[in-house]
C-alpha positions in Angstrom: 82.7 59.9 103.8 84.0 60.6 100.4 87.0 62.8 100.1 87.9 65.0 97.1 91.5 66.2 96.8 91.7 69.7 95.2 94.2 72.3 94.3 93.9 75.7 92.5 94.7 76.2 88.9 93.6 78.5 86.0 90.7 76.4 84.9 88.8 76.2 88.2 89.0 77.3 91.8 89.8 73.8 93.1 90.6 71.1 90.6 91.9 67.5 91.3 95.4 67.7 92.8 98.0 66.1 90.6 101.2 67.6 92.0 103.9 65.2 93.0 105.8 66.4 96.0 109.3 65.2 97.0 107.9 64.0 100.3 104.5 62.9 99.1 104.3 59.8 101.1 105.2 61.5 104.4 102.8 64.3 103.7 99.9 61.9 103.0 100.7 60.0 106.1 100.6 63.2 108.1 97.2 64.0 106.8 96.0 60.4 107.6 97.3 60.9 111.2 95.5 64.2 111.5 92.3 62.8 110.2 92.4 59.8 112.6 93.3 61.9 115.7 90.6 64.6 115.2 87.9 63.8 117.7 84.3 63.5 116.5 82.1 65.4 118.9 78.6 66.6 119.0 78.2 70.3 118.0 75.0 72.3 118.0 75.0 75.0 115.4 74.2 78.5 116.6 70.5 78.9 117.1 70.0 75.6 115.3 71.6 76.6 112.0 71.9 73.5 109.8 75.4 73.7 108.4 76.8 70.2 108.8 77.2 67.6 106.1 74.1 65.7 105.3 71.7 68.0 107.1 68.3 68.8 105.6 67.7 72.2 107.0 65.8 71.1 110.1 68.3 72.6 112.6 69.3 69.2 114.2 72.5 68.8 116.1 75.6 68.3 114.0 78.5 66.0 114.2 81.7 67.9 114.0 84.3 66.9 111.4 86.8 68.1 108.9 85.5 70.6 106.3 88.9 71.1 104.6 92.6 70.5 104.9 94.9 73.3 104.0 98.5 72.1 103.8 98.9 70.5 107.2 96.1 72.3 109.0 92.4 71.6 109.2 89.2 73.6 109.0 86.4 72.0 111.0 82.7 71.9 110.3 82.1 73.8 113.5 84.4 76.6 112.3 82.5 76.7 109.1 79.1 76.9 110.9 80.4 79.7 113.1 81.6 81.7 110.1 78.2 81.2 108.5 76.6 83.0 111.4 72.9 83.8 110.7 73.1 83.2 106.9 70.7 80.2 107.2 68.0 82.3 108.7 68.5 85.1 106.3 68.2 82.7 103.4 65.3 80.8 104.9 63.4 84.1 105.2 63.6 84.5 101.4 63.7 81.0 99.9 62.3 77.5 100.5 62.6 74.0 99.2 65.2 73.2 96.5 66.0 76.9 96.0 66.9 77.2 99.7 69.1 74.1 99.6 70.9 75.5 96.5 71.4 78.9 98.0 72.7 77.4 101.3 75.1 75.1 99.4 76.4 78.1 97.4 76.9 80.2 100.5 78.7 77.4 102.4 81.1 77.0 99.5 81.7 80.8 99.5 82.3 80.9 103.2 84.6 77.8 103.1 86.6 79.5 100.4 87.1 82.5 102.6 88.2 80.3 105.5 90.7 78.5 103.2 92.1 81.9 102.1 92.4 83.1 105.6 94.2 79.9 106.6 96.7 80.3 103.7 97.3 84.0 104.7 98.0 83.0 108.3 100.4 80.3 107.2 102.2 82.8 104.9 102.4 85.3 107.7 103.9 82.7 110.0 106.4 81.7 107.4 107.5 85.3 107.0 107.5 85.8 110.8 104.8 88.4 110.9 103.3 88.6 114.3 100.6 90.5 116.2 101.3 91.5 119.8 99.0 90.7 122.7 98.4 94.4 123.2 97.2 94.8 119.6 94.9 91.8 120.0 93.4 93.3 123.2 92.8 96.6 121.5 91.1 94.9 118.6 89.1 92.8 120.9 87.6 95.9 122.6 86.8 97.2 119.1 84.9 94.1 118.3 82.7 94.7 121.3 81.9 98.1 120.0 81.7 97.3 116.3 81.3 93.6 115.7 80.4 94.2 112.1 84.0 95.1 111.3 85.2 91.5 111.8 84.1 88.0 110.6 81.7 86.3 113.0 84.3 83.8 114.4 86.7 86.7 115.2 84.2 88.2 117.6 84.0 85.0 119.6 87.6 84.0 120.1 90.8 86.0 120.6 92.8 83.2 118.9 90.7 83.6 115.7 90.9 87.4 116.0 94.7 87.2 116.1 94.7 85.1 113.0 92.4 87.5 111.2 94.7 90.4 112.1 97.7 88.4 110.9 95.9 87.7 107.6 95.1 91.3 107.1 98.6 92.4 107.9 100.3 90.0 105.4 97.7 90.9 102.8 98.4 94.6 103.2 102.1 94.0 102.9 102.0 91.7 99.9 99.0 93.2 98.0 99.6 96.9 98.4 103.3 96.8 97.6 104.1 99.1 94.7 100.5 100.0 93.9 100.0 103.7 92.8 97.5 105.6 90.8 99.0 108.4 88.7 97.0 111.6 87.8 97.0 110.6 84.1 95.0 107.4 84.9 92.4 109.5 86.9 91.9 112.0 84.1 91.6 109.2 81.5 89.0 107.4 83.6 87.0 110.7 83.9 87.0 111.2 80.2 86.1 107.6 79.3 83.4 107.3 82.0 82.0 110.8 81.9 78.4 109.6 81.9 79.0 108.3 85.5 79.6 111.9 86.6 76.7 113.5 84.6 73.3 113.9 86.0 70.4 112.7 83.7 68.7 115.3 81.6 65.3 116.5 82.6 62.2 117.2 80.5 59.3 119.6 81.2 56.1 117.8 80.0 52.4 118.1 80.2 50.0 115.1 80.1 46.5 114.2 79.3 45.7 110.8 80.9 42.5 108.9 80.1 41.7 106.0 82.5 39.0 103.4 81.5 35.7 104.1 83.2 33.7 101.4 84.8 32.8 98.7 82.2 34.5 100.8 79.4 36.3 98.7 76.9 39.6 99.5 75.3 38.0 100.5 72.0 35.7 103.0 73.6 38.6 104.5 75.6 40.7 104.8 72.4 37.8 106.5 70.6 37.6 109.2 73.4 41.3 109.7 73.1 41.1 110.1 69.4 38.5 112.8 69.8 40.9 114.8 72.0 43.7 114.3 69.5 41.5 115.8 66.8 40.8 118.8 69.0 44.5 119.3 69.6 45.2 119.1 65.9 42.5 121.8 65.4 44.4 124.1 67.7 42.6 123.7 71.0 44.7 124.5 74.1 46.5 121.4 75.6 46.2 123.0 79.1 42.4 123.5 78.7 41.7 120.0 77.4 43.9 118.5 80.3 41.9 120.5 82.9 38.5 119.4 81.3 39.2 115.8 80.4 42.4 114.3 81.9 42.0 111.8 84.7 45.5 112.5 86.1 45.9 114.3 89.4 47.9 117.0 87.5 44.9 118.0 85.5 44.1 120.9 87.9 47.4 122.6 86.6 46.8 121.9 83.0 48.4 118.5 83.0 51.8 120.0 84.1 54.1 117.2 85.3 57.0 119.6 85.8 60.6 118.6 85.0 61.1 114.8 85.1 63.8 112.3 84.0 62.9 109.5 81.6 63.7 107.0 84.4 60.7 108.5 86.4 58.3 107.7 83.5 56.7 104.5 82.4 58.9 102.9 79.6 56.4 103.7 76.8 56.3 107.3 77.8 60.1 107.6 77.9 60.3 106.1 74.5 57.8 108.5 73.1 59.6 111.4 74.7 62.8 110.6 72.8 60.9 111.4 69.5 59.6 114.8 70.6 61.0 118.3 70.1 59.9 121.1 72.4 56.3 122.2 71.5 55.4 118.9 69.9 52.5 116.6 71.0 52.9 112.8 71.1 50.6 110.3 69.4 48.4 108.2 71.7 50.5 106.2 74.1 48.9 103.1 75.6 50.1 101.7 79.0 48.6 99.6 81.8 47.3 102.8 83.4 45.3 104.0 80.3 46.0 106.2 77.3 48.4 109.1 77.5 49.0 112.2 75.3 52.2 114.1 76.1 53.4 117.6 75.1 57.1 118.4 75.6 57.6 121.9 76.8 61.4 122.1 77.4 64.6 119.9 77.6 67.4 120.5 80.1 70.7 118.7 79.6 72.4 116.8 82.4 75.1 118.5 84.4 78.6 117.0 84.5 80.4 117.4 87.8 83.8 119.2 87.6 86.8 117.0 87.4 88.3 118.7 90.5 85.3 117.6 92.5 85.4 114.0 91.6 89.1 113.2 91.0 89.7 112.0 94.6 86.8 109.6 94.4 88.1 108.3 91.0 91.6 107.9 92.4 90.2 105.9 95.3 88.1 103.7 93.0 91.1 103.0 90.7 93.3 102.2 93.8 90.7 99.7 95.1 90.4 98.1 91.7 94.2 97.6 91.6 94.2 96.3 95.1 91.6 93.7 94.2 93.4 92.6 91.1 96.7 92.3 93.0 94.9 90.3 95.8 93.3 87.9 93.4 96.6 87.3 91.5 98.6 86.7 94.8 95.9 84.5 96.3 95.8 82.4 93.1 99.5 81.8 93.5 99.1 80.8 97.1 96.4 78.3 96.2 98.3 77.0 93.3 101.2 75.9 95.4 99.2 74.7 98.4 97.7 71.3 99.2 93.9 71.9 99.6 91.5 69.0 100.3 87.8 69.8 100.3 85.9 67.3 102.4 82.7 69.1 103.2 
């Protein structure tokens, strides 16, 4: 097995470890001892999920081993496969061949990174003497029975893993949330800068004449029919009457009336033509995959912006979560930067 030694820095998530520790020799000897003493045992992935190194996606039994070393602790391949859960089957339902292999590889790396981060958090919690009582674990264990989706897959199968997950969350809350506040001025500034987020799209009352090709009718003949109708409109004929007589659209029975619609509800060429019309104007011929359209714009209604008082709480929560994520990423980067991380999987 080839081993890659990695640590975190600003250029990549895990880059070759070059740090020289004061006790480098002893540390490497400890890793060697850990590696040699870890038993190699057969492990069948859940429901045949192919997670182990060197598997080809056929669901064969795996040989357990070390997926990563984080400081002086290991993450095993079986831990990784447990955390992967049913991802193999979800991906297999959507992809196949090389695309499936690539997607699985990417997902394994993502899950392994989460396991490494959890391991670092638990180590930090232990270093700062943050504990979780047996009573708290028991209560959380009962919660996982009712709502397993609230915890990682491995935490629903072992109280030991659940305890670690709770410790990781506790240290993360303490370190990441410290000193984070969102002041009213930030909320108001966001509302003004991102007002389109809180404004509903404008609507447009339009009528349509739609000509669909008849059996064996070519595009030139269809266009000639449409041009005849355009000529009649230019002569002052009623749009509603022509729509009732000649339109192939289901709305022809009401004079081609489509009611109030947003541009997103229309085919792209129709939305583009609508931008160039003023109320009362008729569009030129518009060709789409459905046929040839003629539109008349009746009325525009602008979008409605929600009042600040109605959305300020949601904005505050959004900004708070963004700050939390930024703080988490920065702190986690520091933990990785000073840690010994060896990726073996």
